[in-house]
SERO-4910 file (N, C-alpha, C, O; in steps of 0.05 Angstrom, whole numbers):
BEGIN
 pado doro    nc1    nc2    nc3   cac1   cac2   cac3    cc1    cc2    cc3    oc1    oc2    oc3
  Met    A    369    -22   -286    363     -7   -261    333     -4   -258    318      3   -277
  Tyr    A    323    -10   -234    295     -7   -227    292     17   -208    307     20   -189
  Val    A    273     34   -214    267     57   -198    242     52   -181    222     44   -192
  Ile    A    244     56   -155    222     50   -137    212     76   -125    226     89   -109
  Leu    A    188     84   -132    175    108   -122    162    101    -95    148     80    -93
  Gly    A    165    118    -75    155    111    -49    171     89    -36    160     72    -22
  Gly    A    197     88    -42    213     65    -36    222     63     -7    234     42      0
  Thr    A    215     82     10    223     79     38    199     72     56    202     69     80
  Gly    A    175     69     44    152     60     59    152     30     61    170     17     51
  Arg    A    132     19     74    132    -10     79    131    -26     53    146    -45     50
  Val    A    114    -19     35    111    -34     10    134    -28     -9    146    -46    -20
  Gly    A    140     -2    -13    162      5    -31    188     -7    -23    203    -17    -39
  Ser    A    194     -6      3    220    -17     13    220    -48      9    241    -59      5
  Ala    A    196    -60     12    195    -89      7    201    -96    -22    214   -116    -27
  Val    A    190    -80    -40    197    -84    -69    227    -81    -73    239    -97    -87
  Ala    A    238    -60    -62    267    -54    -66    283    -78    -55    302    -87    -68
  Arg    A    277    -87    -31    292   -109    -19    289   -135    -35    308   -150    -38
  Ala    A    265   -140    -45    261   -164    -62    278   -163    -87    290   -183    -95
  Leu    A    279   -139   -100    296   -136   -124    326   -140   -117    340   -153   -131
  Leu    A    334   -128    -95    362   -131    -86    368   -161    -81    390   -170    -88
  Asp    A    349   -175    -69    353   -204    -63    356   -219    -89    369   -240    -90
  His    A    343   -209   -111    346   -222   -137    371   -213   -152    375   -221   -175
  Gly    A    387   -196   -139    412   -187   -152    409   -164   -171    426   -159   -187
  Glu    A    386   -150   -169    381   -127   -187    391   -101   -176    392    -97   -152
  Ala    A    397    -82   -194    404    -55   -185    379    -38   -181    360    -40   -197
  Val    A    379    -23   -159    355     -9   -151    362     20   -143    382     25   -130
  Thr    A    344     39   -152    345     66   -142    319     72   -128    297     69   -139
  Val    A    321     80   -103    298     86    -86    293    116    -85    312    131    -79
  Val    A    269    124    -91    262    153    -91    249    159    -64    230    146    -55
  Thr    A    259    180    -51    249    188    -25    250    219    -22    265    232    -36
  Arg    A    233    229     -5    233    258      0    256    266     19    264    289     20
  Asp    A    265    247     35    284    253     56    307    232     54    302    209     58
  Asp    A    331    241     48    354    224     45    358    206     69    367    183     66
  Arg    A    352    216     93    357    200    117    340    175    118    348    155    129
  His    A    316    177    107    297    154    107    308    131     90    300    108     94
  Gly    A    325    137     71    336    117     53    361    103     63    371     85     50
  Glu    A    371    110     86    396     99     96    396     69     99    415     56     90
  Pro    A    375     56    110    376     27    112    377     13     85    391     -7     82
  Leu    A    364     24     65    365     12     38    392     18     24    401      2      9
  Arg    A    404     41     30    430     47     20    450     26     30    467     16     15
  Lys    A    448     20     56    466      0     67    461    -28     55    479    -44     54
  Ala    A    436    -32     46    430    -58     33    438    -60      4    437    -81     -8
  Gly    A    447    -37     -7    458    -37    -34    443    -20    -54    450    -19    -78
  Ala    A    422     -6    -46    406     10    -64    419     38    -67    431     48    -48
  Ala    A    415     51    -90    421     79    -93    397     95    -84    374     86    -85
  Ile    A    402    119    -74    380    136    -64    378    162    -80    399    175    -85
  Ala    A    354    168    -89    349    193   -103    328    209    -88    307    198    -81
  Val    A    334    234    -83    316    251    -68    299    268    -87    310    282   -104
  Ala    A    273    267    -84    255    282   -101    228    287    -88    219    271    -71
  Asp    A    216    309    -94    188    314    -86    170    303   -108    174    308   -132
  Ile    A    150    287   -100    133    274   -119    119    294   -137    111    286   -160
  Arg    A    115    318   -128    102    339   -145    121    352   -165    112    367   -182
  Asp    A    147    346   -163    166    357   -182    168    338   -206    186    321   -207
  Ala    A    150    341   -225    149    323   -248    174    322   -264    183    301   -273
  Asp    A    187    345   -268    212    346   -284    234    331   -269    249    316   -281
  Gly    A    236    336   -243    257    322   -228    252    292   -227    271    277   -229
  Leu    A    227    285   -224    220    256   -223    226    243   -250    235    221   -252
  Arg    A    219    257   -272    225    247   -299    255    242   -302    263    222   -314
  Gly    A    271    259   -292    300    256   -294    309    230   -280    327    216   -290
  Ile    A    297    224   -257    304    200   -243    294    175   -258    309    156   -260
  Phe    A    270    177   -269    260    154   -285    278    148   -308    282    125   -316
  Arg    A    290    169   -320    307    165   -343    333    150   -337    346    140   -354
  Ser    A    339    148   -311    363    134   -302    358    104   -301    377     88   -297
  Gly    A    333     96   -303    326     67   -301    312     56   -325    307     71   -345
  Arg    A    306     31   -324    293     16   -345    263     13   -340    246     15   -357
  Arg    A    257      7   -314    230      2   -306    226     15   -279    245     20   -264
  Ala    A    200     20   -272    195     34   -247    170     22   -233    151     14   -245
  Phe    A    172     22   -206    150     15   -189    137     41   -179    151     58   -169
  Leu    A    111     43   -183     97     68   -176     78     64   -153     61     46   -153
  Leu    A     82     80   -133     65     79   -109     57    108   -102     75    125    -98
  Asn    A     31    113   -100     22    139    -92     21    141    -62      4    128    -49
  Pro    A     40    156    -49     41    156    -20     16    168     -8      4    186    -19
  Pro    A      8    157     16    -16    168     29    -12    197     38     10    204     47
  Ala    A    -32    213     34    -31    241     41    -36    245     71    -47    227     85
  Asp    A    -28    267     82    -32    274    110    -62    276    115    -76    292    103
  Pro    A    -73    259    133   -102    259    138   -113    284    151   -137    286    154
  Thr    A    -96    302    159   -106    327    170   -115    346    148   -128    367    154
  Gly    A   -109    340    123   -118    356    101   -138    341     83   -149    321     92
  Asp    A   -141    350     59   -159    338     40   -144    316     25   -131    321      5
  Thr    A   -146    291     35   -129    270     24   -136    264     -5   -118    258    -21
  Asp    A   -161    265    -12   -168    259    -40   -156    279    -59   -144    271    -80
  Ala    A   -158    304    -53   -147    325    -71   -117    322    -72   -105    325    -94
  Glu    A   -104    318    -49    -75    315    -49    -65    291    -65    -46    294    -80
  Glu    A    -78    269    -61    -69    245    -75    -75    246   -105    -60    234   -121
  Arg    A    -97    259   -113   -102    262   -142    -81    281   -154    -73    277   -177
  Gly    A    -72    301   -139    -50    318   -148    -25    302   -152    -10    307   -171
  Asn    A    -19    283   -134      4    266   -137      3    249   -162     22    246   -176
  Val    A    -21    237   -166    -25    221   -190    -19    237   -215     -5    227   -233
  Ala    A    -29    261   -217    -24    278   -240      6    283   -245     15    283   -267
  Ala    A     20    288   -223     49    293   -225     64    268   -234     82    270   -251
  Ile    A     56    244   -224     70    219   -232     65    214   -262     83    207   -276
  Leu    A     40    218   -270     34    213   -299     49    233   -317     58    225   -338
  Ser    A     52    258   -308     67    277   -323     96    269   -325    109    272   -346
  Ala    A    107    259   -303    135    250   -302    141    227   -320    163    224   -330
  Leu    A    121    210   -325    125    187   -343    128    195   -372    141    181   -388
  Glu    A    116    218   -379    118    227   -407    147    234   -414    160    250   -400
  Gly    A    158    221   -434    186    226   -442    206    213   -424    230    219   -426
  Ser    A    198    195   -406    216    182   -387    233    160   -400    255    154   -390
  Gly    A    223    149   -422    238    127   -435    235    100   -421    249     81   -429
  Leu    A    219     98   -401    215     73   -387    202     52   -405    186     59   -422
  Glu    A    210     27   -402    199      6   -419    176     -9   -406    161    -24   -419
  Lys    A    172     -5   -379    150    -17   -365    147     -5   -338    167      4   -326
  Val    A    122     -3   -328    118      6   -300     99    -14   -286     83    -28   -299
  Val    A    102    -16   -260     85    -32   -243     74    -14   -221     90     -1   -208
  Ala    A     48    -13   -218     36      5   -198     22    -11   -176     10    -32   -181
  Gln    A     24     -1   -152     10    -13   -129    -17      0   -126    -20     24   -124
  Ser    A    -38    -17   -127    -65     -8   -123    -78    -25   -101    -65    -37    -85
  Thr    A   -105    -25   -100   -119    -37    -78   -143    -53    -87   -156    -47   -107
  Tyr    A   -149    -74    -72   -174    -89    -76   -198    -69    -76   -199    -51    -60
  Gly    A   -216    -74    -94   -241    -58    -93   -240    -31   -106   -258    -15   -103
  Ala    A   -218    -24   -120   -216      2   -133   -239      5   -153   -245    -14   -168
  Phe    A   -252     28   -153   -275     31   -170   -277     60   -180   -266     78   -167
  Ala    A   -292     64   -202   -295     91   -213   -314    107   -195   -336     99   -189
  Gly    A   -304    131   -187   -320    148   -170   -303    170   -158   -281    175   -168
  Ser    A   -313    181   -137   -298    203   -124   -303    202    -94   -323    191    -84
  Arg    A   -285    214    -79   -287    218    -50   -291    192    -35   -306    190    -15
  Cys    A   -277    171    -44   -277    146    -28   -248    137    -25   -242    113    -28
  Gly    A   -231    156    -20   -203    150    -13   -188    135    -35   -192    140    -59
  Asp    A   -171    116    -26   -155    101    -45   -172     86    -66   -163     82    -88
  Leu    A   -196     78    -58   -212     62    -77   -218     77   -102   -218     65   -124
  Thr    A   -223    103   -101   -228    118   -125   -203    132   -136   -200    134   -160
  Val    A   -186    141   -119   -161    154   -128   -144    134   -144   -135    140   -166
  Leu    A   -141    110   -133   -124     90   -146   -137     78   -171   -123     70   -190
  His    A   -164     77   -172   -177     69   -196   -171     89   -219   -165     80   -241
  Ala    A   -173    114   -213   -166    134   -233   -137    132   -242   -131    135   -266
  Phe    A   -119    126   -223    -91    122   -229    -87     97   -248    -73     99   -268
  Glu    A   -101     75   -241    -99     51   -257   -108     58   -286    -93     51   -305
  Gln    A   -131     70   -289   -141     75   -316   -123     93   -332   -119     89   -356
  Ala    A   -112    113   -319    -94    131   -333    -69    116   -342    -58    121   -364
  Leu    A    -58     99   -325    -34     83   -332    -40     64   -355    -23     61   -373
  Leu    A    -63     52   -355    -70     33   -376    -75     48   -403    -73     35   -424
  Arg    A    -81     73   -402    -85     89   -427    -59    100   -439    -58    104   -463
  Gln    A    -39    104   -422    -14    116   -432      3     96   -446     -3     72   -447
  Ala    A     25    105   -458     40     88   -477     58     67   -464     62     46   -477
  Ile    A     68     71   -440     86     52   -428     70     28   -418     50     31   -404
  Pro    A     78      3   -424     64    -21   -414     62    -19   -384     82    -14   -370
  Ala    A     38    -24   -373     33    -20   -345     20    -45   -332      0    -55   -342
  Ala    A     32    -55   -311     21    -76   -295     10    -64   -269     23    -46   -257
  Ile    A    -13    -74   -260    -26    -63   -236    -28    -86   -216    -39   -107   -222
  Asn    A    -17    -82   -192    -20   -101   -170    -40    -90   -150    -34    -70   -136
  Arg    A    -63   -102   -148    -83    -94   -127    -78   -111   -102    -81   -136   -103
  Gly    A    -71    -99    -80    -66   -113    -56    -90   -114    -38   -106    -95    -38
  Gly    A    -92   -135    -22   -113   -137     -1   -106   -117     21    -88   -101     19
  Tyr    A   -122   -118     42   -118   -100     65    -91   -105     77    -84   -128     83
  Tyr    A    -75    -84     80    -47    -87     90    -47    -97    119    -59    -84    136
  Met    A    -33   -119    124    -29   -127    151    -15   -106    167    -19   -103    192
  Ser    A      1    -90    154     16    -69    168     -2    -47    178      7    -30    194
  Asn    A    -27    -46    170    -46    -26    181    -51    -31    211    -60    -13    225
  Trp    A    -45    -55    220    -49    -61    249    -24    -53    265    -24    -54    289
  Ala    A     -2    -47    251     23    -43    265     23    -20    285     34    -22    307
  Gly    A      9      2    278      8     25    296     -6     20    322     -4     37    341
  Met    A    -20     -2    325    -34     -8    349    -18    -26    368    -28    -32    390
  Thr    A      5    -34    361     20    -54    376     24    -46    405     18    -62    423
  Glu    A     34    -22    410     40    -14    438     15    -10    454     14    -16    478
  Met    A     -6      0    441    -32      4    455    -43    -23    463    -54    -26    485
  Ile    A    -41    -43    446    -50    -70    452    -34    -82    475    -44    -95    493
  Arg    A     -8    -77    474     10    -88    494      3    -76    522      3    -90    542
  Glu    A     -5    -51    522    -11    -37    548    -39    -43    557    -44    -47    581
  Ser    A    -59    -44    538    -87    -45    547   -101    -72    542   -120    -78    555
  Gly    A    -90    -88    524   -103   -112    517   -128   -108    500   -144   -126    498
  Val    A   -130    -85    487   -154    -79    471   -144    -73    442   -126    -57    438
  Leu    A   -158    -85    423   -153    -81    394   -177    -66    383   -197    -78    378
  Pro    A   -174    -40    377   -196    -26    364   -199    -35    335   -178    -40    322
  Ser    A   -223    -38    325   -227    -48    298   -249    -32    284   -271    -29    296
  Phe    A   -244    -22    260   -265     -9    244   -282    -30    230   -302    -23    217
  Phe    A   -275    -55    231   -290    -77    219   -304    -94    240   -294    -95    263
  Pro    A   -326   -106    233   -338   -126    251   -317   -147    259   -301   -155    242
  Ala    A   -317   -156    284   -296   -173    294   -294   -200    279   -273   -211    277
  Asp    A   -317   -209    267   -317   -235    254   -317   -233    224   -323   -253    210
  Leu    A   -312   -209    213   -312   -206    184   -286   -215    172   -265   -203    178
  Ala    A   -286   -235    155   -262   -245    143   -256   -230    117   -274   -228     99
  Ile    A   -233   -219    115   -225   -203     91   -197   -212     81   -182   -224     96
  Ala    A   -192   -205     56   -165   -210     45   -145   -191     59   -149   -167     59
  Met    A   -124   -202     70   -102   -187     81    -76   -196     69    -74   -219     59
  Val    A    -56   -178     69    -31   -185     56     -8   -171     70    -11   -148     79
  Ala    A     15   -184     73     38   -173     86     55   -157     66     55   -164     42
  Pro    A     69   -136     75     86   -121     57    106   -138     41    111   -133     18
  Ala    A    117   -158     54    137   -174     41    125   -189     17    139   -191     -4
  Asp    A    100   -198     19     88   -211     -4     81   -191    -26     84   -198    -50
  Leu    A     73   -167    -19     69   -146    -40     96   -139    -53     97   -134    -77
  Gly    A    117   -139    -37    144   -133    -48    153   -153    -68    163   -146    -89
  Glu    A    150   -179    -61    158   -200    -79    141   -200   -105    152   -203   -126
  Ala    A    115   -195   -102     97   -194   -125    105   -171   -143    105   -173   -168
  Gly    A    110   -148   -131    118   -125   -147    145   -129   -161    147   -122   -184
  Ala    A    164   -141   -147    190   -147   -160    187   -166   -183    200   -162   -204
  Leu    A    172   -187   -180    169   -207   -201    156   -195   -226    163   -201   -248
  Arg    A    136   -177   -222    124   -165   -245    142   -144   -258    141   -140   -282
  Leu    A    159   -131   -242    178   -113   -254    198   -128   -272    207   -118   -293
  Met    A    206   -152   -263    226   -167   -278    214   -183   -301    229   -193   -318
  Ser    A    188   -187   -301    176   -203   -322    175   -187   -348    181   -163   -349
  Gly    A    167   -200   -370    167   -188   -396    147   -165   -398    128   -163   -382
  Pro    A    150   -148   -419    132   -125   -423    104   -134   -429     86   -117   -428
  Gly    A    100   -159   -436     73   -169   -442     57   -175   -416     33   -180   -418
  Asp    A     71   -176   -394     57   -182   -368     46   -156   -358     58   -142   -341
  Val    A     22   -149   -367      9   -124   -360    -19   -129   -350    -28   -152   -348
  Gly    A    -33   -107   -342    -60   -110   -332    -61   -114   -303    -41   -112   -289
  Ile    A    -85   -120   -293    -91   -121   -264    -89   -149   -253   -100   -168   -264
  Arg    A    -74   -152   -231    -73   -177   -216    -79   -170   -186    -74   -148   -177
  His    A    -89   -190   -172    -95   -186   -143    -76   -202   -126    -68   -225   -133
  Ile    A    -67   -190   -104    -48   -202    -86    -59   -204    -58    -68   -183    -47
  Glu    A    -59   -227    -46    -68   -230    -18    -51   -251     -4    -35   -265    -17
  Gly    A    -55   -253     22    -40   -273     38    -50   -301     34    -68   -306     17
  Pro    A    -40   -320     50    -48   -348     46    -76   -354     55    -86   -376     49
  Asp    A    -89   -336     69   -116   -342     79   -131   -315     83   -119   -294     82
  Arg    A   -157   -317     88   -173   -293     96   -172   -292    127   -172   -312    140
  Tyr    A   -173   -267    138   -171   -264    167   -191   -244    177   -201   -227    162
  Thr    A   -197   -246    203   -216   -228    216   -201   -212    238   -178   -217    244
  Ala    A   -215   -191    248   -203   -176    271   -199   -195    295   -180   -191    310
  Asn    A   -217   -214    298   -213   -234    319   -187   -249    316   -173   -255    335
  Asp    A   -181   -256    291   -156   -270    285   -132   -252    292   -111   -261    302
  Val    A   -134   -226    286   -113   -207    292   -109   -206    323    -86   -208    332
  Ala    A   -131   -204    337   -129   -203    367   -116   -229    378   -100   -228    396
  Ala    A   -124   -252    366   -113   -277    376    -83   -279    370    -68   -289    386
  Ala    A    -75   -268    347    -47   -269    340    -31   -251    359     -9   -259    368
  Phe    A    -41   -227    365    -28   -210    385    -27   -223    412     -7   -222    426
  Ala    A    -49   -237    420    -50   -250    446    -29   -271    448    -15   -273    469
  Arg    A    -25   -287    427     -5   -308    428     23   -296    429     41   -305    443
  Ala    A     27   -275    412     54   -263    411     62   -249    436     85   -248    443
  Met    A     42   -237    450     48   -221    474     42   -237    500     48   -227    522
  Asp    A     31   -261    497     24   -277    520      6   -262    540     12   -260    564
  Arg    A    -16   -251    529    -35   -237    545    -62   -238    531    -63   -243    507
  Asp    A    -84   -233    545   -110   -232    533   -113   -206    517   -104   -185    525
  Val    A   -125   -209    493   -131   -186    476   -159   -188    466   -167   -209    456
  Thr    A   -175   -167    469   -203   -167    461   -207   -146    439   -193   -126    438
  Val    A   -226   -151    421   -232   -133    399   -253   -113    409   -273   -120    421
  Glu    A   -248    -87    403   -268    -66    409   -277    -54    382   -262    -39    370
  Glu    A   -301    -62    373   -311    -53    348   -319    -24    349   -331    -15    368
  Val    A   -313     -9    327   -324     18    323   -350     15    308   -350      3    286
  Ala    A   -371     26    318   -397     24    305   -397     37    278   -384     57    274
  Arg    A   -411     25    259   -412     35    231   -419     65    231   -408     81    216
  Glu    A   -439     73    247   -449    100    246   -429    120    260   -432    144    258
  Ala    A   -409    109    274   -390    125    288   -363    128    273   -344    138    284
  Leu    A   -361    118    248   -336    117    234   -325    145    230   -302    151    237
  Glu    A   -341    163    219   -331    190    213   -322    204    239   -300    216    240
  Ser    A   -338    203    260   -330    216    285   -305    204    297   -288    218    309
  Ser    A   -302    177    294   -278    164    304   -253    174    289   -232    179    301
  Phe    A   -255    176    263   -232    186    247   -226    215    255   -203    223    257
  Arg    A   -247    231    259   -242    259    266   -228    261    294   -211    278    298
  Glu    A   -236    243    312   -223    243    338   -193    236    336   -177    243    353
  Met    A   -186    222    315   -158    215    310   -143    237    296   -119    235    291
  Gly    A   -156    260    291   -143    283    279   -148    286    249   -136    304    237
  Phe    A   -165    269    237   -170    271    209   -187    296    203   -204    304    220
  Ser    A   -183    307    180   -201    329    171   -228    317    165   -231    293    163
  Asp    A   -248    335    162   -275    326    155   -274    311    128   -287    290    125
  Gln    A   -259    321    108   -258    308     82   -245    281     84   -255    261     73
  Ala    A   -223    279     99   -209    253    102   -225    233    117   -226    210    110
  Ala    A   -239    243    138   -256    225    154   -278    213    137   -284    189    139
  Ala    A   -290    229    120   -311    219    103   -300    199     82   -313    179     77
  Ser    A   -277    204     72   -265    186     52   -258    159     64   -263    138     53
  Tyr    A   -245    160     88   -237    135    101   -261    119    110   -261     95    110
  Ala    A   -282    133    119   -307    119    127   -320    106    103   -330     84    105
  Cys    A   -319    119     80   -329    107     55   -314     82     48   -327     61     42
  Met    A   -288     83     49   -272     59     44   -279     36     63   -282     13     55
  Thr    A   -281     43     88   -286     22    109   -313      9    104   -316    -15    107
  Arg    A   -334     25     98   -360     14     94   -361     -4     69   -375    -25     69
  Arg    A   -346      2     49   -346    -15     25   -332    -42     32   -341    -63     21
  Val    A   -312    -42     49   -300    -67     58   -321    -83     74   -325   -107     69
  Ile    A   -334    -70     92   -354    -84    109   -377    -96     92   -386   -117     97
  Asp    A   -384    -81     71   -406    -90     54   -398   -110     33   -414   -118     16
  Gly    A   -373   -118     33   -363   -138     13   -358   -127    -14   -354   -143    -33
  Lys    A   -357   -101    -17   -354    -89    -44   -325    -88    -53   -320    -81    -76
  Thr    A   -306    -95    -36   -278    -96    -44   -269   -124    -49   -246   -129    -57
  Asp    A   -286   -144    -44   -278   -172    -47   -284   -181    -75   -302   -197    -79
  Thr    A   -268   -171    -94   -274   -176   -122   -252   -191   -136   -252   -193   -161
  Ala    A   -233   -203   -121   -210   -216   -134   -218   -242   -147   -234   -258   -137
  Glu    A   -206   -246   -171   -209   -272   -185   -181   -283   -188   -163   -270   -199
  Asp    A   -177   -308   -179   -152   -322   -181   -129   -305   -171   -110   -298   -186
  Pro    A   -129   -297   -145   -108   -280   -135    -81   -294   -133    -80   -318   -131
  Ile    A    -60   -278   -134    -33   -288   -127    -32   -290    -96    -38   -270    -83
  Arg    A    -26   -313    -86    -25   -316    -56      3   -315    -46     21   -331    -55
  Gly    A      8   -298    -26     33   -296    -14     37   -318      7     19   -334     11
  Ser    A     60   -319     20     66   -340     39     66   -331     68     68   -348     86
  Val    A     65   -305     73     67   -294    100     40   -295    114     21   -281    105
  Ser    A     37   -311    135     12   -313    149      8   -289    167     27   -275    175
  Leu    A    -17   -284    175    -22   -262    194     -8   -267    220      4   -249    232
  Glu    A     -8   -292    230      5   -298    255     35   -292    255     45   -281    274
  Ser    A     48   -300    233     77   -295    232     83   -265    230    103   -255    241
  Tyr    A     66   -250    215     70   -221    213     66   -208    240     82   -191    247
  Ile    A     44   -214    254     39   -202    280     61   -209    300     69   -192    316
  Ala    A     71   -234    298     93   -242    316    117   -224    312    131   -217    331
  Ser    A    123   -217    286    146   -200    281    141   -172    291    161   -159    300
  Leu    A    116   -162    291    110   -136    302    115   -136    333    128   -118    344
  Ala    A    104   -156    345    105   -158    375    133   -161    384    140   -152    406
  Ala    A    150   -174    368    178   -178    377    193   -152    377    217   -152    383
***
């Protein structure tokens, strides 16, 4: 039995579905039973737990052999760094005495030691803590999620404008949830000696211009990129409802991508889902 934490989100559900496709038994952990219904219909068991309930989470881990660990994003109206570090502490506590023989954690390109730079620093701390504890741990660092563009689909359809926090011609590693799901499933099923950090990205590097072109083809309309100026990042995030702390963290992450500080992958695992095919599925 494989336990999938954050199993109803885009990446977690992709891991669960990949395991089910391989004929494996899966338990998906969710805060809301209703969110797990599509995966229940696909054959997964559903376990309801609050990620901060370390004892309850440990009990669920004990029902499985291996676990996929994903720290869910915090509500950006609050202090996302503090909230997500609290989640990390609870997950690590739940692993103690869980009896798991291996864990696989989802992390991100460019994770580095530090503070107040969102996922880049929170997930680095998570990685290091996992590598120090007793259970063999594999870390999958994913490129920029193609699914981050999903929330803009209807706005693009209506306006023909794609807002971008990155320069329009900046090529970066991007990856589809399905490719992260398959990579996560394969490392869960591999031997306990398959540990340490690997990088996962799509078949090519892509720009915001490429994203706009993919939406244009899928929607049969003109789409233009509207860049957010580097100096306007914090104010743009605040206009979206982010707290001051969250706006500063997300701006820090964005600037490191722009400056090339997250492009550190060596010999990445390359997925098969192209940006164009992923955007076409969104537009459909």
